[in-house]
Every structure is written in C-alpha cells, then in structure tokens.
C-alpha positions, 0 to 999 in steps of 0.5 A: 627464542629472544625475549623481544621476538616473543612479545612481538609474536604475542602481539601479532597473534592477538592482532590476528585474533581480532582481525578474525573476530571482525571478519566473523562479524562482517561475514554474519552482517553480510549474510543478513544483508544478503537476505539469508534471513528474510522469511520462512519458506512457503509451506509445501502444497497440500497433499493430493489425498487431503480431505476436502475439509483440510483442503478448505482449511489450508486456504484460510488465514489464521483464526479461521476454523473449518472442521476443527482445524486452525491453519497457519497464516500464509507468509508473504515474502520480501527481502528487507532491503526492498523496504529500507526507506520506510524501515529507516524512518520507522526506526528513527520514530522508535528512537524518539524521532518527530518527523512523520512517515507517510505511506501512500496506497493507490488502487481500486475499490478494495483501497477505497473502502479503507477496510484493509488499509484502515487495519493497517493504518491502526496497527502501524499507528499503534506501534509508532504513533499517530501523525494524523490522517493525511490527504483525503479525497474531498466531500463525496467523490463517489456514493459510499466514500468514507474516511473513518473518523470524519464526517462530510458535509456540503451546501450548494451545487457541486459538480463531482468528477473522477478519472475513471469515467470523466475527462478533467484535470486531476491530481493524485486523488483522481477526483475533484469537486467544483462549484462557482455559487457563493452558497457553496461550502464543503465541510470536513469534521473530525469525529475523533478529536481535534487535529493540529493542522489542516490543508486544502488542495485546489486546482489553480489555473486560468479563470479560477475563483476565490475561496475562503479556508476556515479551521478554528480561529484562522480564515484564509482567502485565496485566489485560485487564478494562475497562468497554468494548471497547478495545485494550490495548497493552503495550510492552516497550522491551527488546532480545530475539529472542522475544516470548511471551504467556502466559495466566494462566487467570482469564478469556479473553485475546484477542490482536489483534496484535503488533509489533516495532521497530528502534532509530533511524529508518527505514521500517516497512511493515505489510501486513495482508491476509485471503485472500478479503477484500473492502472489505465484509470491513471492516464487521466491524472495530470502528470504534473499535478500528480507528481507534485502531490506525491512530492508533497506527501514525500512517502516512504512507501508507495503501494499499488493496488490495481489488477482486479478490474483489469483481470476481469476485462477479457479484452485487456491488451496486456502489451498496452497495460504493461506500458501504462504500469510502467508509466505510473511506476516511473512517475512514482519513482521520479516523484518520490525517489527515496520511496520503497515500492510495493506492487500487489497481485490482485486477490483471488477472485471468481466470476459466475456467468450470468447465464447461470440463473435462479436457485442454481447460483446458490449451490455452484462450486468453484473450479479453476479453468482447464487449459482448453477452456482458457484457450477457447474462453470467449467462444465458450462464454458467447454460446453460454456453454455449460462447461463454464457454469461454475465460479472460476477466475477470469483467464486474464487474471493470472496473466495480470499477476505474472505481468505485475511480478515481472514489472516489479522485479524490473523496477526493483519493487517488492511484489506480493501475491495476495491470491497465494496469501488467500490460499490459491485458486478458488480460495475466494469461494472458501472465504465467501462460504466460511463462518463468518464470511470473509468475502462477499457473495460477489466473490470479489470483495472481502468482508469487514472481517476478511479485510481486517484479517488481511490487513493484519497479514500485510501489517505483520509481513511489513513488521517481520521485515522491519524487526529483521532490519532492526537486527541488521542495524544493531549487528552493524552497530555492534560490529562498528563498536567491536571494529573500533575497540579492535582498532584501538586495542590493536593500536596499543599493542602495535605501538612502539613495536620493533 
C-alpha cells in the first residue's frame, strides 16, 4: 500500500475513534437529561403478613424506632429538570455568586406555623448562605403568627384583615393591617442580629395617608395616596436591628408586608400561610397586587401547599376547585415565568366524628373508608352510624390529591405526595401515637419534631435532585472540553490531508 494512503487511513481511524468517544459522552449526558438517574424507585408495598409493629414502622420516617425497627425514609421523586430554574441559581451561589435565591411557599396553617418551612430554610441557608428572612406578614395578622428570629410590637388601634374571612384588597401575603391615628405604630425587631436592609409594602390608592418608615439612622416619610390600588414599596438600605412604621394621621395607612435582607448571596425562604386557607382563599387576592409582589420577589421556586382544608370539606365542588387552582397557577407562571413550581399533595390526615365522645375517643383505631362507606358517606355521617366511629380520612381528601397531581402534570409542575412520604393511609395515626409524637392529637397537624423531620425529607429530596443536576452540568462541561479537544485534534490530523 502506498505510504500516503497508509497515513491517510491512520488519520481517518483516529478521527473515527474521537467521534465515537464524543458520541458516547453525548449519549451518557442524554441519559441523565432523560431522567434515567432521578431517584431510586419507591419501596415495594408492605407484605400483608407483616406484623402489626413492622407495619407501623414502615409508615414512619427515618430516625423513628418502633418495636426496635428503624425504617428508611420514604423517597420523593421528581426529575431534576423540573427544578432547573432553582438549581441553576443554587449552583451559581456555590460557585461564588452574590445574587440571592428566593423560594416562595404559599399555603395553609402547615405553612403559617413555619415549622416545616423553617427547617427547610435553616438547612438551605446552612449550605448556600443566608440572604435574610425576606417578605413576612406584618404585625399580628392572626393569633399565633410568629417569624422565628423576629419579634413584633404595635401601638394604637390597628384593624386586621385576612383573605380567609374578610373582603379587602390583598397582595400575596393575603393579610393587611390598617390604622389612621397618629399614635399607631408597628415595629419589627430582629432578635438574631442586625439586617442589612429592610422594605415595607404599603397599599397605595385613593384617599390613603402618609407614613414614616424608620430603620437605624434612616427615616423616610411617604405618601400612599394614588389614583388606583397598587403596592408602594419603601426600601431602606441601612444596617439596623429594628424597623418601625409610624402613621402620620392624615388618612388610613395599610401595611401589606415587610421584609429584611442580609448582605451578599444566599437563600431567602418566604413562607406565607393562613390558618384554614384553601386555594379558594386566594380568590380574594387582588391579582395585580399579587402578581406585582411575586414579580418583585423574583422567586426561582414557588411551592403551593394547599389541600388539607379542601379535603375536609365534604361539599367541595371539585370542578370549581380545579378551575381556581388553574387560575392561581396561571397567576404564578405569568408573574414568575422563570420559576420552577412545586405542588404539594396534602399530608395524611384523619377525622373522628363528633358523635364519638368521652373516653372512647382515646382508644379509637384508624381505618380507611371502604368503597361503600365512601359512596354513602353523607348519609352515614348524618345518622351517626357506628360504622364511621373510627379515625378515617375524609372522602374528598384523596380526590383532592388526584386532582392536584393532574393539574401539576398539565402545567409542567413537580408534584410531591406527602401522604405517601408519611406512609400512606392512616399513617397520621401512627405519627400521633409514636414516641415522641410526630403529629398532634387532632390527626391533622404535625408536631414540632414531626415538622422538623418532614422539612428534612423535603430538603434532602431537593438536594438529591440538585446533586444530580450538578453531575449533569459537570458532565456537560467535560463533554464540551472533550468536544473542543477532539475538534482541535481532528483539525490537526486532517490539515493538509490529500
């Protein structure tokens, strides 16, 4: 064979091998992108012959011991692609970025209590940095509202309204505090050290009055009068430990929210929940104001935590409910088009009919409704039938979960079934009777310890997806480098070839 032809064949062979390497790497990257490495498959259902103690242990999360057994935590599953807007910004933080990442979590009393959300916030900020508390409800919007790390005080007469029970004009917090007397003040104090900046959200509109906003050495007097309803945001970029709103007495001043920031990058986890709220509660939000609030927050993840109260409403119109959930999702997507959305299916919960009274309530077991009981539930409950004299989930609760899963899928949102995380039907009964108790005796709300563990499961699920996202990005970088090197090598080999 002529020498030139041999050299050419050798170059073509090397070029072919380089192409094969590039194709192999691209294929592996595609496998990740296609979601072949999302999460481990869910555990098989318990064996029907499992002992009662083992069956209980399978419904409890990690770190819980029942009769000496220690089960593994239930896995949540979502493809990393569902959370890319969040993961991309978290990766930027880990690489030294200084742009804060905001997560917005809306919902009911589970969210208002800030026990679950507080644990997720703590863990995220420990890993990615603390960018401050972010937006909070103002003052005392309901009886047991709290924001750990802050205390509130007020003077004068303030009228309190929230979207669950009162007509009004609301932004995304769903609450408002209004005063018009010059002795009225609201004060926010950080008990965990000074903040780097603060902001107050006031309702602007016709006939509104003036207020003074004070933090540290800064004092701003602002007029909230405007031609139409809108949000007036007053920012004070000063280090301080206290933020104060003073009503100046020339008209009503309505406070919709206030927020604090830390300097530098990190995570802000904003929880806005109203006890008793449902998605139907958000119908009272002024859409323009709520959209403005969401856009100002610029969240990279929006979590919707509704469903429990809806599931306990035996008269819930599921068709109307679905329409309202779709409306809220559309509002979120329009206001935060770059945000990932996570829909939470409600926790396992149970009710014990009121006709079960006295000492009998303490020893009542939990058992799911049978199909015939579900079909005739209203009549059985009305006649106080002994067949229902046990803890059981309301019949609408699973229907709400199924609806939320469908709506999430239709809108490209992630969906997490928190009932499954807890262990399935009647797991709330085991949580309430575990030691320490992980749920309250009402079989609806989680205890402090149960909330902490649920928050950790949510955080670990998010981070499992994030770590896989990082692997994909790293692999993509390696592929890009390999491709560039292959192209450079191939160009050298083929240059001047006959």
